[in-house]
mmCIF entry with sequence, helices, sheets and N, C-alpha, C, O atoms, coordinates in Angstrom:
data_MODEL
# 
_entry.id   MODEL 
# 
_entity.id                         1 
_entity.type                       polymer 
_entity.pdbx_number_of_molecules   1 
# 
_entity_poly.entity_id                      1 
_entity_poly.type                           'polypeptide(L)' 
_entity_poly.nstd_linkage                   no 
_entity_poly.nstd_monomer                   no 
_entity_poly.pdbx_seq_one_letter_code       SPAPAQATPDFTSTLEGLPAKLKEFGSTLEDKARAAIEHIKQSDLPAKT 
_entity_poly.pdbx_seq_one_letter_code_can   SPAPAQATPDFTSTLEGLPAKLKEFGSTLEDKARAAIEHIKQSDLPAKT 
_entity_poly.pdbx_strand_id                 A 
# 
loop_
_entity_poly_seq.entity_id 
_entity_poly_seq.num 
_entity_poly_seq.mon_id 
_entity_poly_seq.hetero 
1 1  SER n 
1 2  PRO n 
1 3  ALA n 
1 4  PRO n 
1 5  ALA n 
1 6  GLN n 
1 7  ALA n 
1 8  THR n 
1 9  PRO n 
1 10 ASP n 
1 11 PHE n 
1 12 THR n 
1 13 SER n 
1 14 THR n 
1 15 LEU n 
1 16 GLU n 
1 17 GLY n 
1 18 LEU n 
1 19 PRO n 
1 20 ALA n 
1 21 LYS n 
1 22 LEU n 
1 23 LYS n 
1 24 GLU n 
1 25 PHE n 
1 26 GLY n 
1 27 SER n 
1 28 THR n 
1 29 LEU n 
1 30 GLU n 
1 31 ASP n 
1 32 LYS n 
1 33 ALA n 
1 34 ARG n 
1 35 ALA n 
1 36 ALA n 
1 37 ILE n 
1 38 GLU n 
1 39 HIS n 
1 40 ILE n 
1 41 LYS n 
1 42 GLN n 
1 43 SER n 
1 44 ASP n 
1 45 LEU n 
1 46 PRO n 
1 47 ALA n 
1 48 LYS n 
1 49 THR n 
# 
_struct_asym.id          A 
_struct_asym.entity_id   1 
# 
_struct_conf.conf_type_id            HELX_P 
_struct_conf.id                      HELX_P1 
_struct_conf.pdbx_PDB_helix_id       AA1 
_struct_conf.beg_label_comp_id       PRO 
_struct_conf.beg_label_asym_id       A 
_struct_conf.beg_label_seq_id        2 
_struct_conf.pdbx_beg_PDB_ins_code   ? 
_struct_conf.end_label_comp_id       LYS 
_struct_conf.end_label_asym_id       A 
_struct_conf.end_label_seq_id        48 
_struct_conf.pdbx_end_PDB_ins_code   ? 
_struct_conf.beg_auth_comp_id        PRO 
_struct_conf.beg_auth_asym_id        A 
_struct_conf.beg_auth_seq_id         2 
_struct_conf.end_auth_comp_id        LYS 
_struct_conf.end_auth_asym_id        A 
_struct_conf.end_auth_seq_id         48 
_struct_conf.pdbx_PDB_helix_class    1 
_struct_conf.details                 ? 
_struct_conf.pdbx_PDB_helix_length   47 
# 
_struct_conf_type.id          HELX_P 
_struct_conf_type.criteria    ? 
_struct_conf_type.reference   ? 
# 
loop_
_atom_site.group_PDB 
_atom_site.id 
_atom_site.type_symbol 
_atom_site.label_atom_id 
_atom_site.label_alt_id 
_atom_site.label_comp_id 
_atom_site.label_asym_id 
_atom_site.label_entity_id 
_atom_site.label_seq_id 
_atom_site.pdbx_PDB_ins_code 
_atom_site.Cartn_x 
_atom_site.Cartn_y 
_atom_site.Cartn_z 
_atom_site.occupancy 
_atom_site.B_iso_or_equiv 
_atom_site.pdbx_formal_charge 
_atom_site.auth_seq_id 
_atom_site.auth_comp_id 
_atom_site.auth_asym_id 
_atom_site.auth_atom_id 
_atom_site.pdbx_PDB_model_num 
ATOM 1   N N  . SER A 1 1  ? -3.891  -21.433 -29.122 1.00 0.00 ? 1  SER A N  1 
ATOM 2   C CA . SER A 1 1  ? -5.107  -21.924 -28.417 1.00 0.00 ? 1  SER A CA 1 
ATOM 3   C C  . SER A 1 1  ? -5.937  -20.743 -27.923 1.00 0.00 ? 1  SER A C  1 
ATOM 4   O O  . SER A 1 1  ? -5.391  -19.834 -27.298 1.00 0.00 ? 1  SER A O  1 
ATOM 5   N N  . PRO A 1 2  ? -7.219  -20.735 -28.185 1.00 0.00 ? 2  PRO A N  1 
ATOM 6   C CA . PRO A 1 2  ? -8.063  -19.570 -27.874 1.00 0.00 ? 2  PRO A CA 1 
ATOM 7   C C  . PRO A 1 2  ? -8.365  -19.382 -26.388 1.00 0.00 ? 2  PRO A C  1 
ATOM 8   O O  . PRO A 1 2  ? -8.617  -18.259 -25.949 1.00 0.00 ? 2  PRO A O  1 
ATOM 9   N N  . ALA A 1 3  ? -8.343  -20.464 -25.611 1.00 0.00 ? 3  ALA A N  1 
ATOM 10  C CA . ALA A 1 3  ? -8.715  -20.349 -24.206 1.00 0.00 ? 3  ALA A CA 1 
ATOM 11  C C  . ALA A 1 3  ? -7.826  -19.360 -23.408 1.00 0.00 ? 3  ALA A C  1 
ATOM 12  O O  . ALA A 1 3  ? -8.363  -18.473 -22.743 1.00 0.00 ? 3  ALA A O  1 
ATOM 13  N N  . PRO A 1 4  ? -6.509  -19.490 -23.459 1.00 0.00 ? 4  PRO A N  1 
ATOM 14  C CA . PRO A 1 4  ? -5.672  -18.536 -22.715 1.00 0.00 ? 4  PRO A CA 1 
ATOM 15  C C  . PRO A 1 4  ? -5.875  -17.107 -23.178 1.00 0.00 ? 4  PRO A C  1 
ATOM 16  O O  . PRO A 1 4  ? -5.898  -16.186 -22.362 1.00 0.00 ? 4  PRO A O  1 
ATOM 17  N N  . ALA A 1 5  ? -6.023  -16.912 -24.493 1.00 0.00 ? 5  ALA A N  1 
ATOM 18  C CA . ALA A 1 5  ? -6.223  -15.566 -25.019 1.00 0.00 ? 5  ALA A CA 1 
ATOM 19  C C  . ALA A 1 5  ? -7.483  -14.966 -24.490 1.00 0.00 ? 5  ALA A C  1 
ATOM 20  O O  . ALA A 1 5  ? -7.518  -13.773 -24.189 1.00 0.00 ? 5  ALA A O  1 
ATOM 21  N N  . GLN A 1 6  ? -8.529  -15.757 -24.364 1.00 0.00 ? 6  GLN A N  1 
ATOM 22  C CA . GLN A 1 6  ? -9.793  -15.250 -23.857 1.00 0.00 ? 6  GLN A CA 1 
ATOM 23  C C  . GLN A 1 6  ? -9.700  -14.947 -22.353 1.00 0.00 ? 6  GLN A C  1 
ATOM 24  O O  . GLN A 1 6  ? -10.369 -14.043 -21.853 1.00 0.00 ? 6  GLN A O  1 
ATOM 25  N N  . ALA A 1 7  ? -8.887  -15.694 -21.660 1.00 0.00 ? 7  ALA A N  1 
ATOM 26  C CA . ALA A 1 7  ? -8.752  -15.505 -20.213 1.00 0.00 ? 7  ALA A CA 1 
ATOM 27  C C  . ALA A 1 7  ? -7.906  -14.276 -19.884 1.00 0.00 ? 7  ALA A C  1 
ATOM 28  O O  . ALA A 1 7  ? -8.023  -13.718 -18.793 1.00 0.00 ? 7  ALA A O  1 
ATOM 29  N N  . THR A 1 8  ? -7.073  -13.861 -20.803 1.00 0.00 ? 8  THR A N  1 
ATOM 30  C CA . THR A 1 8  ? -6.115  -12.784 -20.536 1.00 0.00 ? 8  THR A CA 1 
ATOM 31  C C  . THR A 1 8  ? -6.765  -11.471 -20.113 1.00 0.00 ? 8  THR A C  1 
ATOM 32  O O  . THR A 1 8  ? -6.314  -10.894 -19.124 1.00 0.00 ? 8  THR A O  1 
ATOM 33  N N  . PRO A 1 9  ? -7.798  -10.953 -20.794 1.00 0.00 ? 9  PRO A N  1 
ATOM 34  C CA . PRO A 1 9  ? -8.371  -9.669  -20.375 1.00 0.00 ? 9  PRO A CA 1 
ATOM 35  C C  . PRO A 1 9  ? -8.877  -9.666  -18.933 1.00 0.00 ? 9  PRO A C  1 
ATOM 36  O O  . PRO A 1 9  ? -8.637  -8.714  -18.190 1.00 0.00 ? 9  PRO A O  1 
ATOM 37  N N  . ASP A 1 10 ? -9.572  -10.727 -18.542 1.00 0.00 ? 10 ASP A N  1 
ATOM 38  C CA . ASP A 1 10 ? -10.061 -10.804 -17.178 1.00 0.00 ? 10 ASP A CA 1 
ATOM 39  C C  . ASP A 1 10 ? -8.910  -10.837 -16.177 1.00 0.00 ? 10 ASP A C  1 
ATOM 40  O O  . ASP A 1 10 ? -8.931  -10.162 -15.148 1.00 0.00 ? 10 ASP A O  1 
ATOM 41  N N  . PHE A 1 11 ? -7.910  -11.643 -16.513 1.00 0.00 ? 11 PHE A N  1 
ATOM 42  C CA . PHE A 1 11 ? -6.743  -11.784 -15.629 1.00 0.00 ? 11 PHE A CA 1 
ATOM 43  C C  . PHE A 1 11 ? -6.046  -10.436 -15.482 1.00 0.00 ? 11 PHE A C  1 
ATOM 44  O O  . PHE A 1 11 ? -5.662  -10.045 -14.379 1.00 0.00 ? 11 PHE A O  1 
ATOM 45  N N  . THR A 1 12 ? -5.882  -9.718  -16.615 1.00 0.00 ? 12 THR A N  1 
ATOM 46  C CA . THR A 1 12 ? -5.207  -8.428  -16.580 1.00 0.00 ? 12 THR A CA 1 
ATOM 47  C C  . THR A 1 12 ? -5.986  -7.428  -15.750 1.00 0.00 ? 12 THR A C  1 
ATOM 48  O O  . THR A 1 12 ? -5.410  -6.725  -14.919 1.00 0.00 ? 12 THR A O  1 
ATOM 49  N N  . SER A 1 13 ? -7.303  -7.356  -15.968 1.00 0.00 ? 13 SER A N  1 
ATOM 50  C CA . SER A 1 13 ? -8.089  -6.385  -15.200 1.00 0.00 ? 13 SER A CA 1 
ATOM 51  C C  . SER A 1 13 ? -8.094  -6.743  -13.694 1.00 0.00 ? 13 SER A C  1 
ATOM 52  O O  . SER A 1 13 ? -8.142  -5.858  -12.839 1.00 0.00 ? 13 SER A O  1 
ATOM 53  N N  . THR A 1 14 ? -8.045  -8.041  -13.391 1.00 0.00 ? 14 THR A N  1 
ATOM 54  C CA . THR A 1 14 ? -7.994  -8.446  -11.996 1.00 0.00 ? 14 THR A CA 1 
ATOM 55  C C  . THR A 1 14 ? -6.655  -8.002  -11.372 1.00 0.00 ? 14 THR A C  1 
ATOM 56  O O  . THR A 1 14 ? -6.619  -7.488  -10.254 1.00 0.00 ? 14 THR A O  1 
ATOM 57  N N  . LEU A 1 15 ? -5.580  -8.209  -12.103 1.00 0.00 ? 15 LEU A N  1 
ATOM 58  C CA . LEU A 1 15 ? -4.274  -7.752  -11.623 1.00 0.00 ? 15 LEU A CA 1 
ATOM 59  C C  . LEU A 1 15 ? -4.234  -6.255  -11.424 1.00 0.00 ? 15 LEU A C  1 
ATOM 60  O O  . LEU A 1 15 ? -3.690  -5.767  -10.433 1.00 0.00 ? 15 LEU A O  1 
ATOM 61  N N  . GLU A 1 16 ? -4.818  -5.515  -12.375 1.00 0.00 ? 16 GLU A N  1 
ATOM 62  C CA . GLU A 1 16 ? -4.811  -4.067  -12.293 1.00 0.00 ? 16 GLU A CA 1 
ATOM 63  C C  . GLU A 1 16 ? -5.643  -3.576  -11.119 1.00 0.00 ? 16 GLU A C  1 
ATOM 64  O O  . GLU A 1 16 ? -5.347  -2.527  -10.547 1.00 0.00 ? 16 GLU A O  1 
ATOM 65  N N  . GLY A 1 17 ? -6.682  -4.324  -10.754 1.00 0.00 ? 17 GLY A N  1 
ATOM 66  C CA . GLY A 1 17 ? -7.539  -3.938  -9.627  1.00 0.00 ? 17 GLY A CA 1 
ATOM 67  C C  . GLY A 1 17 ? -6.967  -4.332  -8.295  1.00 0.00 ? 17 GLY A C  1 
ATOM 68  O O  . GLY A 1 17 ? -7.385  -3.788  -7.273  1.00 0.00 ? 17 GLY A O  1 
ATOM 69  N N  . LEU A 1 18 ? -6.020  -5.264  -8.257  1.00 0.00 ? 18 LEU A N  1 
ATOM 70  C CA . LEU A 1 18 ? -5.478  -5.724  -6.990  1.00 0.00 ? 18 LEU A CA 1 
ATOM 71  C C  . LEU A 1 18 ? -4.837  -4.667  -6.130  1.00 0.00 ? 18 LEU A C  1 
ATOM 72  O O  . LEU A 1 18 ? -5.173  -4.571  -4.949  1.00 0.00 ? 18 LEU A O  1 
ATOM 73  N N  . PRO A 1 19 ? -3.915  -3.855  -6.664  1.00 0.00 ? 19 PRO A N  1 
ATOM 74  C CA . PRO A 1 19 ? -3.234  -2.869  -5.816  1.00 0.00 ? 19 PRO A CA 1 
ATOM 75  C C  . PRO A 1 19 ? -4.241  -1.991  -5.051  1.00 0.00 ? 19 PRO A C  1 
ATOM 76  O O  . PRO A 1 19 ? -4.074  -1.736  -3.859  1.00 0.00 ? 19 PRO A O  1 
ATOM 77  N N  . ALA A 1 20 ? -5.258  -1.547  -5.738  1.00 0.00 ? 20 ALA A N  1 
ATOM 78  C CA . ALA A 1 20 ? -6.279  -0.684  -5.068  1.00 0.00 ? 20 ALA A CA 1 
ATOM 79  C C  . ALA A 1 20 ? -6.970  -1.422  -3.957  1.00 0.00 ? 20 ALA A C  1 
ATOM 80  O O  . ALA A 1 20 ? -7.173  -0.882  -2.869  1.00 0.00 ? 20 ALA A O  1 
ATOM 81  N N  . LYS A 1 21 ? -7.339  -2.678  -4.231  1.00 0.00 ? 21 LYS A N  1 
ATOM 82  C CA . LYS A 1 21 ? -8.013  -3.486  -3.205  1.00 0.00 ? 21 LYS A CA 1 
ATOM 83  C C  . LYS A 1 21 ? -7.099  -3.750  -2.013  1.00 0.00 ? 21 LYS A C  1 
ATOM 84  O O  . LYS A 1 21 ? -7.516  -3.662  -0.858  1.00 0.00 ? 21 LYS A O  1 
ATOM 85  N N  . LEU A 1 22 ? -5.836  -4.079  -2.323  1.00 0.00 ? 22 LEU A N  1 
ATOM 86  C CA . LEU A 1 22 ? -4.877  -4.334  -1.262  1.00 0.00 ? 22 LEU A CA 1 
ATOM 87  C C  . LEU A 1 22 ? -4.626  -3.093  -0.440  1.00 0.00 ? 22 LEU A C  1 
ATOM 88  O O  . LEU A 1 22 ? -4.537  -3.154  0.787   1.00 0.00 ? 22 LEU A O  1 
ATOM 89  N N  . LYS A 1 23 ? -4.508  -1.941  -1.132  1.00 0.00 ? 23 LYS A N  1 
ATOM 90  C CA . LYS A 1 23 ? -4.265  -0.669  -0.417  1.00 0.00 ? 23 LYS A CA 1 
ATOM 91  C C  . LYS A 1 23 ? -5.451  -0.369  0.501   1.00 0.00 ? 23 LYS A C  1 
ATOM 92  O O  . LYS A 1 23 ? -5.275  0.012   1.658   1.00 0.00 ? 23 LYS A O  1 
ATOM 93  N N  . GLU A 1 24 ? -6.648  -0.547  -0.032  1.00 0.00 ? 24 GLU A N  1 
ATOM 94  C CA . GLU A 1 24 ? -7.872  -0.307  0.748   1.00 0.00 ? 24 GLU A CA 1 
ATOM 95  C C  . GLU A 1 24 ? -7.914  -1.234  1.977   1.00 0.00 ? 24 GLU A C  1 
ATOM 96  O O  . GLU A 1 24 ? -8.204  -0.810  3.096   1.00 0.00 ? 24 GLU A O  1 
ATOM 97  N N  . PHE A 1 25 ? -7.614  -2.503  1.720   1.00 0.00 ? 25 PHE A N  1 
ATOM 98  C CA . PHE A 1 25 ? -7.630  -3.490  2.798   1.00 0.00 ? 25 PHE A CA 1 
ATOM 99  C C  . PHE A 1 25 ? -6.568  -3.174  3.826   1.00 0.00 ? 25 PHE A C  1 
ATOM 100 O O  . PHE A 1 25 ? -6.814  -3.256  5.030   1.00 0.00 ? 25 PHE A O  1 
ATOM 101 N N  . GLY A 1 26 ? -5.376  -2.809  3.352   1.00 0.00 ? 26 GLY A N  1 
ATOM 102 C CA . GLY A 1 26 ? -4.274  -2.484  4.244   1.00 0.00 ? 26 GLY A CA 1 
ATOM 103 C C  . GLY A 1 26 ? -4.555  -1.268  5.093   1.00 0.00 ? 26 GLY A C  1 
ATOM 104 O O  . GLY A 1 26 ? -4.248  -1.258  6.286   1.00 0.00 ? 26 GLY A O  1 
ATOM 105 N N  . SER A 1 27 ? -5.136  -0.241  4.494   1.00 0.00 ? 27 SER A N  1 
ATOM 106 C CA . SER A 1 27 ? -5.393  0.967   5.289   1.00 0.00 ? 27 SER A CA 1 
ATOM 107 C C  . SER A 1 27 ? -6.509  0.722   6.301   1.00 0.00 ? 27 SER A C  1 
ATOM 108 O O  . SER A 1 27 ? -6.540  1.338   7.366   1.00 0.00 ? 27 SER A O  1 
ATOM 109 N N  . THR A 1 28 ? -7.438  -0.198  5.952   1.00 0.00 ? 28 THR A N  1 
ATOM 110 C CA . THR A 1 28 ? -8.473  -0.551  6.934   1.00 0.00 ? 28 THR A CA 1 
ATOM 111 C C  . THR A 1 28 ? -7.858  -1.239  8.113   1.00 0.00 ? 28 THR A C  1 
ATOM 112 O O  . THR A 1 28 ? -8.179  -0.935  9.262   1.00 0.00 ? 28 THR A O  1 
ATOM 113 N N  . LEU A 1 29 ? -6.953  -2.188  7.827   1.00 0.00 ? 29 LEU A N  1 
ATOM 114 C CA . LEU A 1 29 ? -6.288  -2.901  8.909   1.00 0.00 ? 29 LEU A CA 1 
ATOM 115 C C  . LEU A 1 29 ? -5.448  -1.939  9.757   1.00 0.00 ? 29 LEU A C  1 
ATOM 116 O O  . LEU A 1 29 ? -5.401  -2.051  10.982  1.00 0.00 ? 29 LEU A O  1 
ATOM 117 N N  . GLU A 1 30 ? -4.791  -0.995  9.082   1.00 0.00 ? 30 GLU A N  1 
ATOM 118 C CA . GLU A 1 30 ? -3.966  -0.030  9.794   1.00 0.00 ? 30 GLU A CA 1 
ATOM 119 C C  . GLU A 1 30 ? -4.812  0.822   10.708  1.00 0.00 ? 30 GLU A C  1 
ATOM 120 O O  . GLU A 1 30 ? -4.435  1.079   11.852  1.00 0.00 ? 30 GLU A O  1 
ATOM 121 N N  . ASP A 1 31 ? -5.964  1.268   10.206  1.00 0.00 ? 31 ASP A N  1 
ATOM 122 C CA . ASP A 1 31 ? -6.888  2.067   11.033  1.00 0.00 ? 31 ASP A CA 1 
ATOM 123 C C  . ASP A 1 31 ? -7.368  1.279   12.257  1.00 0.00 ? 31 ASP A C  1 
ATOM 124 O O  . ASP A 1 31 ? -7.432  1.807   13.367  1.00 0.00 ? 31 ASP A O  1 
ATOM 125 N N  . LYS A 1 32 ? -7.703  0.005   12.027  1.00 0.00 ? 32 LYS A N  1 
ATOM 126 C CA . LYS A 1 32 ? -8.176  -0.850  13.128  1.00 0.00 ? 32 LYS A CA 1 
ATOM 127 C C  . LYS A 1 32 ? -7.053  -1.054  14.145  1.00 0.00 ? 32 LYS A C  1 
ATOM 128 O O  . LYS A 1 32 ? -7.290  -1.012  15.352  1.00 0.00 ? 32 LYS A O  1 
ATOM 129 N N  . ALA A 1 33 ? -5.847  -1.271  13.663  1.00 0.00 ? 33 ALA A N  1 
ATOM 130 C CA . ALA A 1 33 ? -4.710  -1.482  14.563  1.00 0.00 ? 33 ALA A CA 1 
ATOM 131 C C  . ALA A 1 33 ? -4.453  -0.247  15.400  1.00 0.00 ? 33 ALA A C  1 
ATOM 132 O O  . ALA A 1 33 ? -4.230  -0.337  16.607  1.00 0.00 ? 33 ALA A O  1 
ATOM 133 N N  . ARG A 1 34 ? -4.486  0.921   14.745  1.00 0.00 ? 34 ARG A N  1 
ATOM 134 C CA . ARG A 1 34 ? -4.248  2.170   15.468  1.00 0.00 ? 34 ARG A CA 1 
ATOM 135 C C  . ARG A 1 34 ? -5.334  2.401   16.536  1.00 0.00 ? 34 ARG A C  1 
ATOM 136 O O  . ARG A 1 34 ? -5.045  2.791   17.667  1.00 0.00 ? 34 ARG A O  1 
ATOM 137 N N  . ALA A 1 35 ? -6.570  2.151   16.144  1.00 0.00 ? 35 ALA A N  1 
ATOM 138 C CA . ALA A 1 35 ? -7.699  2.320   17.088  1.00 0.00 ? 35 ALA A CA 1 
ATOM 139 C C  . ALA A 1 35 ? -7.533  1.356   18.282  1.00 0.00 ? 35 ALA A C  1 
ATOM 140 O O  . ALA A 1 35 ? -7.772  1.736   19.428  1.00 0.00 ? 35 ALA A O  1 
ATOM 141 N N  . ALA A 1 36 ? -7.130  0.137   18.006  1.00 0.00 ? 36 ALA A N  1 
ATOM 142 C CA . ALA A 1 36 ? -6.913  -0.818  19.052  1.00 0.00 ? 36 ALA A CA 1 
ATOM 143 C C  . ALA A 1 36 ? -5.782  -0.377  20.004  1.00 0.00 ? 36 ALA A C  1 
ATOM 144 O O  . ALA A 1 36 ? -5.902  -0.476  21.225  1.00 0.00 ? 36 ALA A O  1 
ATOM 145 N N  . ILE A 1 37 ? -4.690  0.108   19.409  1.00 0.00 ? 37 ILE A N  1 
ATOM 146 C CA . ILE A 1 37 ? -3.544  0.565   20.224  1.00 0.00 ? 37 ILE A CA 1 
ATOM 147 C C  . ILE A 1 37 ? -3.957  1.758   21.093  1.00 0.00 ? 37 ILE A C  1 
ATOM 148 O O  . ILE A 1 37 ? -3.641  1.811   22.281  1.00 0.00 ? 37 ILE A O  1 
ATOM 149 N N  . GLU A 1 38 ? -4.657  2.700   20.491  1.00 0.00 ? 38 GLU A N  1 
ATOM 150 C CA . GLU A 1 38 ? -5.136  3.861   21.251  1.00 0.00 ? 38 GLU A CA 1 
ATOM 151 C C  . GLU A 1 38 ? -6.028  3.395   22.403  1.00 0.00 ? 38 GLU A C  1 
ATOM 152 O O  . GLU A 1 38 ? -5.899  3.874   23.529  1.00 0.00 ? 38 GLU A O  1 
ATOM 153 N N  . HIS A 1 39 ? -6.919  2.470   22.117  1.00 0.00 ? 39 HIS A N  1 
ATOM 154 C CA . HIS A 1 39 ? -7.841  1.992   23.124  1.00 0.00 ? 39 HIS A CA 1 
ATOM 155 C C  . HIS A 1 39 ? -7.068  1.323   24.270  1.00 0.00 ? 39 HIS A C  1 
ATOM 156 O O  . HIS A 1 39 ? -7.371  1.545   25.442  1.00 0.00 ? 39 HIS A O  1 
ATOM 157 N N  . ILE A 1 40 ? -6.063  0.501   23.918  1.00 0.00 ? 40 ILE A N  1 
ATOM 158 C CA . ILE A 1 40 ? -5.236  -0.186  24.917  1.00 0.00 ? 40 ILE A CA 1 
ATOM 159 C C  . ILE A 1 40 ? -4.447  0.841   25.760  1.00 0.00 ? 40 ILE A C  1 
ATOM 160 O O  . ILE A 1 40 ? -4.365  0.723   26.983  1.00 0.00 ? 40 ILE A O  1 
ATOM 161 N N  . LYS A 1 41 ? -3.878  1.837   25.085  1.00 0.00 ? 41 LYS A N  1 
ATOM 162 C CA . LYS A 1 41 ? -3.138  2.871   25.819  1.00 0.00 ? 41 LYS A CA 1 
ATOM 163 C C  . LYS A 1 41 ? -4.072  3.580   26.822  1.00 0.00 ? 41 LYS A C  1 
ATOM 164 O O  . LYS A 1 41 ? -3.716  3.782   27.983  1.00 0.00 ? 41 LYS A O  1 
ATOM 165 N N  . GLN A 1 42 ? -5.244  3.942   26.357  1.00 0.00 ? 42 GLN A N  1 
ATOM 166 C CA . GLN A 1 42 ? -6.170  4.698   27.232  1.00 0.00 ? 42 GLN A CA 1 
ATOM 167 C C  . GLN A 1 42 ? -6.648  3.831   28.400  1.00 0.00 ? 42 GLN A C  1 
ATOM 168 O O  . GLN A 1 42 ? -6.822  4.328   29.512  1.00 0.00 ? 42 GLN A O  1 
ATOM 169 N N  . SER A 1 43 ? -6.854  2.563   28.152  1.00 0.00 ? 43 SER A N  1 
ATOM 170 C CA . SER A 1 43 ? -7.376  1.693   29.232  1.00 0.00 ? 43 SER A CA 1 
ATOM 171 C C  . SER A 1 43 ? -6.211  1.221   30.133  1.00 0.00 ? 43 SER A C  1 
ATOM 172 O O  . SER A 1 43 ? -6.445  0.834   31.278  1.00 0.00 ? 43 SER A O  1 
ATOM 173 N N  . ASP A 1 44 ? -4.989  1.246   29.640  1.00 0.00 ? 44 ASP A N  1 
ATOM 174 C CA . ASP A 1 44 ? -3.836  0.845   30.458  1.00 0.00 ? 44 ASP A CA 1 
ATOM 175 C C  . ASP A 1 44 ? -3.365  1.960   31.381  1.00 0.00 ? 44 ASP A C  1 
ATOM 176 O O  . ASP A 1 44 ? -2.966  1.689   32.513  1.00 0.00 ? 44 ASP A O  1 
ATOM 177 N N  . LEU A 1 45 ? -3.403  3.192   30.927  1.00 0.00 ? 45 LEU A N  1 
ATOM 178 C CA . LEU A 1 45 ? -2.866  4.308   31.708  1.00 0.00 ? 45 LEU A CA 1 
ATOM 179 C C  . LEU A 1 45 ? -3.443  4.390   33.119  1.00 0.00 ? 45 LEU A C  1 
ATOM 180 O O  . LEU A 1 45 ? -2.658  4.487   34.062  1.00 0.00 ? 45 LEU A O  1 
ATOM 181 N N  . PRO A 1 46 ? -4.714  4.360   33.322  1.00 0.00 ? 46 PRO A N  1 
ATOM 182 C CA . PRO A 1 46 ? -5.238  4.451   34.672  1.00 0.00 ? 46 PRO A CA 1 
ATOM 183 C C  . PRO A 1 46 ? -4.766  3.281   35.538  1.00 0.00 ? 46 PRO A C  1 
ATOM 184 O O  . PRO A 1 46 ? -4.524  3.467   36.731  1.00 0.00 ? 46 PRO A O  1 
ATOM 185 N N  . ALA A 1 47 ? -4.636  2.122   34.984  1.00 0.00 ? 47 ALA A N  1 
ATOM 186 C CA . ALA A 1 47 ? -4.265  0.924   35.744  1.00 0.00 ? 47 ALA A CA 1 
ATOM 187 C C  . ALA A 1 47 ? -2.803  1.026   36.203  1.00 0.00 ? 47 ALA A C  1 
ATOM 188 O O  . ALA A 1 47 ? -2.460  0.598   37.305  1.00 0.00 ? 47 ALA A O  1 
ATOM 189 N N  . LYS A 1 48 ? -1.936  1.607   35.334  1.00 0.00 ? 48 LYS A N  1 
ATOM 190 C CA . LYS A 1 48 ? -0.510  1.683   35.653  1.00 0.00 ? 48 LYS A CA 1 
ATOM 191 C C  . LYS A 1 48 ? -0.205  2.777   36.677  1.00 0.00 ? 48 LYS A C  1 
ATOM 192 O O  . LYS A 1 48 ? 0.661   2.599   37.533  1.00 0.00 ? 48 LYS A O  1 
ATOM 193 N N  . THR A 1 49 ? -0.900  3.887   36.596  1.00 0.00 ? 49 THR A N  1 
ATOM 194 C CA . THR A 1 49 ? -0.538  4.994   37.474  1.00 0.00 ? 49 THR A CA 1 
ATOM 195 C C  . THR A 1 49 ? -1.197  4.891   38.843  1.00 0.00 ? 49 THR A C  1 
ATOM 196 O O  . THR A 1 49 ? -0.987  5.754   39.695  1.00 0.00 ? 49 THR A O  1 
# 
């Protein structure tokens, strides 16, 4: 059947592009999380001491 064969290239290229997108997304989340943690630490320190 020609339909699955035609769909394969797009599917393959999508799969190949996923790791890069996930890595980019993950590192963005990591950066945001670190920034949030740093911000919380800095704003907590004066209150605690």
